[in-house]
Structures are given as structure tokens and as C-alpha cells.
C-alpha positions in Angstrom: 155.8 28.5 76.7 158.5 29.9 74.8 159.0 33.7 74.2 158.5 35.0 70.8 160.5 37.7 69.5 157.4 39.7 70.1 157.4 39.2 73.5 161.0 40.4 73.8 160.2 43.7 72.2 157.1 43.9 74.4 158.8 43.3 77.5 161.8 45.8 76.3 159.1 48.7 75.7 157.5 48.5 78.7 160.9 48.7 80.4 161.7 51.8 78.2 158.5 53.6 77.3 155.7 54.7 80.0 152.2 53.4 79.3 149.4 55.8 78.4 147.1 54.4 81.2 149.9 54.8 83.8 149.8 58.7 82.9 148.2 60.8 85.7 145.6 63.4 84.8 147.1 67.1 85.5 144.1 68.7 84.6 143.0 71.6 87.0 139.8 71.3 88.6 137.8 74.2 87.6 137.2 75.6 91.6 136.4 79.2 89.9 133.1 79.4 88.4 132.7 81.7 85.7 130.5 84.1 87.8 133.4 84.6 90.2 135.9 84.7 87.5 134.1 87.8 85.8 134.1 89.3 89.2 137.8 89.3 89.4 138.3 90.2 85.8 136.0 92.9 86.2 138.3 94.2 89.1 141.0 94.0 87.3 140.1 95.7 84.1 138.6 98.6 86.2 141.7 98.9 88.3 143.8 99.1 84.8 141.2 101.5 83.0 141.7 104.0 85.9 145.3 103.8 86.1 145.7 104.3 82.0 143.1 107.3 82.5 145.0 109.0 85.2 148.8 108.7 83.2 150.2 105.4 84.0 152.3 103.8 81.2 150.8 100.6 79.3 153.0 98.2 80.6 152.4 99.5 83.9 149.1 98.9 83.6 149.5 95.2 81.9 151.2 94.3 84.7 149.0 95.2 87.2 145.8 93.5 85.9 148.0 90.5 85.7 149.1 90.8 89.6 145.5 91.6 90.7 144.4 88.2 88.8 146.8 86.1 89.8 146.0 87.2 93.5 142.7 85.7 93.0 143.6 82.6 91.1 143.1 83.2 87.7 146.5 82.6 85.7 147.1 82.8 82.9 145.1 86.2 81.6 145.5 87.7 78.4 146.1 91.5 78.4 146.0 93.7 75.5 146.1 97.8 76.4 145.6 100.1 73.6 145.3 103.8 73.7 141.5 103.6 73.9 140.6 100.5 75.1 141.4 97.4 77.4 140.6 93.9 76.6 141.0 90.8 79.4 140.5 87.3 78.8 141.0 84.0 80.6 140.3 80.4 79.5 139.0 78.4 82.6 140.0 74.8 82.7 137.0 72.4 81.0 135.2 75.7 79.7 134.2 75.9 76.0 134.8 79.7 75.8 137.0 81.9 77.5 135.7 84.7 79.4 136.3 88.0 77.9 135.8 91.7 79.2 136.6 95.1 77.5 136.7 98.7 78.7 136.9 101.7 76.6 139.2 104.4 77.8 137.7 108.0 77.6 140.4 110.5 77.7 143.7 111.0 79.8 143.4 113.2 82.8 146.3 113.1 85.1 145.6 112.5 88.7 148.6 111.3 90.6 146.7 111.1 93.8 144.1 108.7 92.8 147.2 107.0 90.9 149.0 106.5 94.4 145.8 105.1 96.1 145.4 102.5 93.3 149.2 101.5 93.9 148.6 101.2 97.4 145.1 99.1 96.7 146.8 96.4 94.4 149.6 96.6 97.1 146.9 95.1 99.7 145.4 92.8 97.2 148.5 91.1 96.5 148.9 91.0 100.2 145.3 88.8 100.8 142.6 91.4 100.9 139.2 90.1 100.1 137.6 89.9 96.7 134.5 92.1 98.0 136.5 94.3 100.0 138.5 95.5 97.1 135.7 96.0 94.6 134.2 98.2 97.4 137.7 100.0 97.6 138.2 100.2 93.8 134.8 101.5 93.6 135.3 104.4 95.8 138.7 105.5 94.6 137.2 105.6 90.8 134.7 108.1 92.7 137.2 110.0 94.3 136.8 113.8 92.9 140.0 116.0 91.9 142.0 116.6 95.0 142.3 120.7 94.0 139.7 123.1 93.3 139.8 124.6 89.7 140.8 128.0 91.1 143.9 126.1 92.6 144.7 124.5 89.6 144.8 128.1 87.7 147.2 129.4 90.2 149.5 126.3 89.9 149.5 126.8 86.1 150.4 130.3 86.4 153.1 129.5 89.1 154.5 126.9 86.7 155.1 129.9 84.1 156.4 132.2 86.8 159.2 129.6 87.9 160.2 129.4 84.3 160.6 133.2 84.4 162.7 132.9 87.7 164.9 130.4 86.0 165.8 132.9 83.5 166.5 135.8 85.9 163.3 137.9 85.1 162.8 140.9 87.4 159.9 141.4 89.8 157.6 142.8 86.8 158.4 140.2 84.2 157.3 137.7 87.1 154.1 139.1 87.7 153.6 139.6 83.9 154.4 135.6 83.4 152.2 135.0 86.1 149.2 137.1 84.6 149.7 135.8 81.3 149.4 132.1 82.0 146.5 132.7 84.4 144.7 134.1 81.7 145.7 131.4 79.2 145.1 128.8 82.1 141.5 130.4 82.8 140.5 130.7 78.8 141.4 126.8 78.7 139.3 126.0 81.5 136.5 128.1 80.4 136.6 126.4 76.6 137.0 122.6 78.5 133.6 123.6 80.6 132.3 124.3 77.4 133.3 120.9 76.1 135.6 122.4 73.2 138.3 120.1 72.0 141.6 120.5 73.9 143.1 121.4 70.6 141.3 124.3 70.1 141.9 125.3 74.0 146.0 125.2 72.8 145.3 127.6 70.3 143.6 129.9 72.5 146.1 129.5 75.2 149.0 130.1 72.9 147.2 133.3 71.5 146.5 134.7 74.6 150.4 134.2 75.7 151.4 136.0 72.8 149.2 138.8 72.6 150.0 139.7 76.6 153.6 139.3 75.8 153.5 141.7 73.3 151.6 144.5 75.1 154.2 144.5 77.7 156.5 146.9 76.6 154.0 149.2 76.6 154.3 149.2 80.6 157.7 151.6 79.7 155.5 154.4 79.0 154.6 154.1 83.1 157.9 155.3 84.1 158.7 151.7 86.0 162.6 151.0 86.0 161.6 147.5 85.8 159.3 148.0 82.8 162.7 149.2 80.8 164.4 145.4 81.5 161.2 143.3 80.3 161.6 140.6 77.8 158.4 139.6 75.7 160.3 136.6 74.9 160.8 135.3 78.6 156.7 135.7 78.8 155.9 133.6 76.1 158.6 130.9 76.4 157.2 130.5 80.2 153.5 130.2 79.0 154.7 127.7 76.2 156.6 125.4 79.2 152.8 125.5 80.9 151.1 124.4 77.6 153.6 121.7 77.2 153.1 120.2 80.9 150.2 118.0 80.5 151.6 116.4 77.4 152.9 112.7 78.0 156.1 112.5 76.2 158.0 110.3 78.6 154.8 108.1 78.4 154.6 108.0 74.7 158.4 107.0 74.3 158.3 104.6 77.4 155.1 102.7 75.5 157.0 102.8 72.3 160.1 100.9 73.9 158.0 98.4 75.8 156.4 97.1 72.8 152.9 98.7 73.0 152.7 100.4 69.5 149.1 101.5 69.1 149.2 102.9 72.7 152.6 105.1 71.9 151.1 106.1 68.3 148.1 107.1 69.8 150.2 109.4 72.6 152.5 110.4 70.2 149.6 111.7 67.6 147.8 113.5 70.9 151.2 115.1 71.8 151.7 116.5 68.2 148.2 117.6 67.5 148.3 119.5 70.7 152.1 121.0 70.2 150.8 122.1 66.6 147.8 124.1 68.6 150.4 125.5 70.6 152.4 126.6 67.7 149.2 127.6 65.6 147.8 129.7 68.6 151.6 131.5 68.8 151.7 132.0 65.3 148.1 133.7 65.2 149.2 135.9 68.1 152.3 137.2 66.3 150.8 137.7 63.3 147.8 140.1 64.9 150.2 142.0 67.1 152.4 142.6 64.0 148.9 143.9 62.0 148.5 146.6 65.3 152.2 147.3 65.2 153.3 145.6 68.1 155.7 143.1 66.3 158.4 141.5 68.2 161.8 141.2 66.7 163.4 137.6 66.8 166.4 137.6 69.3 169.9 136.9 67.9 171.0 134.1 70.4 169.2 132.0 73.2 167.9 133.3 76.1 170.0 133.6 79.0 169.5 131.9 82.1 169.6 133.6 85.8 172.3 132.7 88.4 172.7 129.4 89.4 170.7 129.7 92.6 168.0 131.3 90.6 167.7 128.5 88.4 167.3 125.6 91.2 164.7 127.9 92.7 162.9 128.2 89.6 163.2 124.4 88.9 161.7 123.4 92.4 158.9 125.9 91.8 157.8 124.4 88.3 158.0 120.8 89.7 155.8 122.0 92.9 153.5 123.8 90.4 153.5 120.6 88.0 152.5 118.1 91.0 149.8 120.5 92.1 148.5 120.8 88.5 148.5 116.7 88.2 146.8 116.6 91.8 149.5 115.1 93.9 149.3 114.6 97.4 151.9 116.7 100.3 154.6 113.7 100.1 154.6 113.9 95.9 155.1 117.3 95.8 158.0 117.2 98.4 159.4 114.5 96.4 159.2 116.2 93.0 160.6 119.3 94.6 163.7 117.5 95.4 164.1 115.4 92.5 163.8 118.7 90.2 166.9 119.8 91.5 168.6 116.7 91.3 167.7 116.7 87.3 168.8 120.3 87.0 172.2 119.3 88.8 172.8 116.8 86.2 171.7 119.1 83.5 174.0 121.9 85.0 176.9 118.9 85.2 176.6 117.8 81.9 176.9 121.4 80.5 179.8 122.3 82.7 181.7 119.1 81.1 181.0 120.5 77.8 177.8 118.9 76.5 175.5 120.1 73.9 172.3 121.6 75.3 170.0 118.2 73.7 172.7 115.8 75.5 173.0 117.6 78.6 169.0 117.8 78.8 169.3 114.0 78.0 171.5 113.3 81.5 169.2 115.7 83.5 166.4 113.4 82.6 168.1 110.5 83.1 169.4 111.4 86.4 166.1 112.8 87.6 164.4 109.6 86.7 166.7 106.8 87.7 166.7 108.7 91.3 163.0 108.7 91.2 161.7 105.4 90.4 164.1 104.2 93.3 162.8 106.9 95.5 159.2 106.1 94.5 159.5 102.8 95.8 161.0 103.4 98.9 158.3 106.4 99.5 155.3 104.7 98.2 154.9 107.5 95.4 153.9 106.7 91.8 157.2 107.1 89.5 155.4 108.8 86.6 154.5 111.3 89.3 157.6 112.3 90.5 159.5 111.9 87.0 157.0 114.1 85.1 157.6 116.9 87.7 161.1 116.6 87.9 162.5 116.9 83.9 159.8 119.7 82.9 162.2 122.6 84.0 164.3 120.9 80.9 161.6 121.5 78.4 162.6 123.8 75.9 160.1 126.4 75.9 162.2 129.2 74.7 163.8 127.8 72.0 160.3 126.6 70.5 159.5 130.5 70.6 162.7 131.8 69.2 162.1 129.6 66.3 158.5 130.4 65.7 159.2 134.2 66.0 162.2 133.8 63.5 159.8 132.0 61.0 156.9 134.7 61.3 159.1 137.8 61.0 161.9 136.5 58.5 160.0 138.1 55.8 162.2 137.7 52.4 165.1 136.9 54.7 165.9 133.2 54.1 168.8 133.6 56.6 166.3 134.7 59.8 163.8 131.9 58.2 166.5 129.0 58.2 167.6 130.1 61.7 164.1 130.0 62.9 163.7 126.1 61.1 167.0 125.3 62.9 165.8 126.4 66.2 162.6 124.7 66.2 164.8 121.6 65.2 167.0 121.6 68.0 164.0 122.3 70.4 162.4 118.7 69.0 166.0 117.5 69.2 166.1 118.2 73.0 162.5 117.1 73.5 163.7 113.7 72.0 166.4 113.6 74.2 164.5 114.4 77.1 162.1 111.3 76.6 165.0 108.9 75.5 166.8 110.0 79.1 163.9 109.7 81.4 163.0 106.4 79.9 166.5 105.2 80.2 166.6 106.0 83.9 163.3 104.0 84.3 164.6 101.0 82.9 168.0 101.0 84.7 166.0 101.8 87.9 163.7 99.4 87.4 166.4 96.4 88.6 167.6 98.6 91.3 164.1 98.7 92.7 163.6 95.0 92.2 166.7 94.4 94.1 165.8 96.8 97.3 162.5 95.3 97.4 164.0 91.6 97.2 166.3 92.8 100.3 163.0 94.6 102.0 161.1 91.2 102.1 164.1 89.2 103.1 164.4 91.4 106.4 161.0 91.5 107.1 161.2 87.6 107.0 163.8 87.7 109.6 161.9 90.0 111.7 158.9 88.1 111.4 
């Protein structure tokens, strides 16, 4: 039978094309049923929710959820993290609808010891921990109470303010007054928190208490104490301002914005702005109150001078230790935080000695501290956000914030003093932005180094095995 042109074309097509019937069915078998998938998703989302509550960035929460699901065979998983909710979804092969879970995130309470335990749990999960054991461990971690009692937290907050006063070279009486003022402010905030008052009003009350105590401190000169002559009320208020701003997630908000989590970053920035405004209103109310009773404070004409270099490093270490305790950290995190605070402050001092402005030098110090922190965090198995926050807090411009507010309140009809106060506040905001940018840049540049160290460690472990 002679071959027609159609037969030739058909033979040529078979030589160059693959028949549809010959293609393999590559659909994955649904070895994970809906009930098991729901348990895995529930474990992952509960771990992510707890991490977000205790202070982890949104990007880290997302990656952790994906890692936990992948460890138990759920891949791919779609995760959406916002400021107050987490949504997770997985589409099983052959299923008519995806399995979707949502959890609402209620508030943020930093607890770095709990964050450290969660990270250790995730490491065990990726190492092969059974699902039932992981669920039990996660439930136990979520129920852990805060490491320290309220009295210890208040003492650590007061010690933070004393650390700031140490950096300014204050005498023993000023240190005691800074400690007492901060302790009273922290106690006031604790009482208002127990009464379920919004934190915004607690910030107002804390700022008011600090300002009134600082304004009353010059009255100690009538006691005849020599140390009372050299008391600077500005140091007491500046120390308290750093305390009021200690719990604000400036670095976390900046990092979420850079990572592309717009909703989470917007929520954190709005919270940051609202709580800072509360401190400002409290200080303004305190300044106006003491002015009415005749104890007004005149705004200083220049920035508050820091103490000797050795004293500055001591104060930075005290601040870092106090912040670590205030955030519920364990011994390892406390020690690492104190060491990194010295590194960050050394970066700031080195930058200023080279002629950098205060804002730029603060950014350099934050960069050095966060870069070293993220590398050290991997080696010592501690959360990077915990030690980074404690390391850069000594760079917070509490004195500049107070000088600017005091200049605005006491300016009266003097436009020059008013403009000086506004300019000082703008400079303090610039320092805050520089701290956030420097810390975020250090984290991002430190991540490849950490990944390299992790790869080297795994290779060495395989070689030893």
C-alpha cells in the first residue's frame, strides 16, 4: 500500500512530538488527609502567633510557619501575616477546597525567653520531632508564665533609667533620684495595666510622674547635701524617657516595612507613634503643672554632656542588662546583650571620633551592634531580636526629646526658643530613624554571614558523622 502524504506527516509528527497518551500522570497522591493537614497547620499557626506576640518580625514568623509545615510534608503553604492576624492555607491534591486557618493576634508582650524556646522547638521539628510531641511541647511553651515577677520587672525598669544617668556622669544623688522616679513611673504603669487601662494613658501617666519628680529634685538643695547642688533635672527626665521608649518596636517596624509587610509595619508604626505621643503629652502636662506651681525648668542651651568614656560603657551595659530582664530574657541572652551593647557603643564612639554627626554615628553604632548580634545569635542559639534591641537602646535620644519638649513649653513668645525646641525634636526623630535603618541594615547584611556559618557547621557535622 503506497504511503500517502498524510502518512508521511503522521510519521514525522510521531518522531518529533510526544503523544498525549504517553505523558505520565505526575499528580501527587494525597497521603496527608484533611484531618492531619489541619493538625499540622494548627501547630504551625500557633507557633507563628506566639512568636509574633513575643516580638519576632513578620518575615521570621512567615518563614517559621513555612518551615514547620514543610517538615511534616505540607508544601506549598500560603501565609499572610498582618499586625493583628495570621492566615495560613494549604491546597491538598485532589481536594475541592483549600484548608485554611486564621488566628487573631491580641497585643504584643515581649518575652524573649519564650521566643528562644520556640526557636529551639522549630529546630527540633525540622530535625524530625514527631507531630504529637511537637504539639505537646508547643502547648507547654505557650502556657509558660513570664520569667520574672512584677517587682523584678519594675526594678529592672528603674535600673534602666539609672543606667542612662550613669552615661551622663550623674552623681550618686541623681542616680538615686533617677531610680526612684523611674520606679514610680513603672509602678504607675503597672497599676494602670492591672486596671486594663490602654497603654497610651499609661504612657501619659508615666511621663507626668517623671517630670514632676524631676522638677521637685532641686528642692533637695535646702537639705544641705553637697550632691544636691549639682543635680540636673534634665538628666532625670531624659533617663525616664529612654525607659518609656524601651518597649517600642522601632527596629521591628522598620524591618517589616523593608521586608514588604506593609500592614504589619503600618500597625507597628502607628502604635509607635501613639505611644510616643503619650510620653510627649505626659511630659508636657508635667512641665505645665510644675510651671503653674512655680517650679518651672529653664531649657538647657546645649545638649547634655556625657560622662567619662569608661562611665559611658558602664551605663550602656547596665541599660542592656535591664532591658534584657525587662523583656524576660534568660542568663545567656542577658550576658550577650551586655557584650553587644559595648560593641554598639564602641561603634558610636568611633564614628563620632571620626567626625560623624550624632544621627549618623548612632546609625553606625546600631549597624555594628545588629550585625554582630545576628551572627552571634546563631552561634549561641539566642533570638537576634532580643540581643539587638538591648544593644542599641543606649543610643535612644532621650535627652534630645526632653530638651525639645522643654524648649517648646518654656518658649512663651520667644520664637527663637520655640524654633530651637522644634529643631531639637526633629534631630531626635532623625536619630530614631538612623537607629532603625542601621539596625535593619546590620540584620540584612548579617543574614548571609549567618547562612554561611550554618552551612559550614552542617558540612563539618556530616564529616564528623
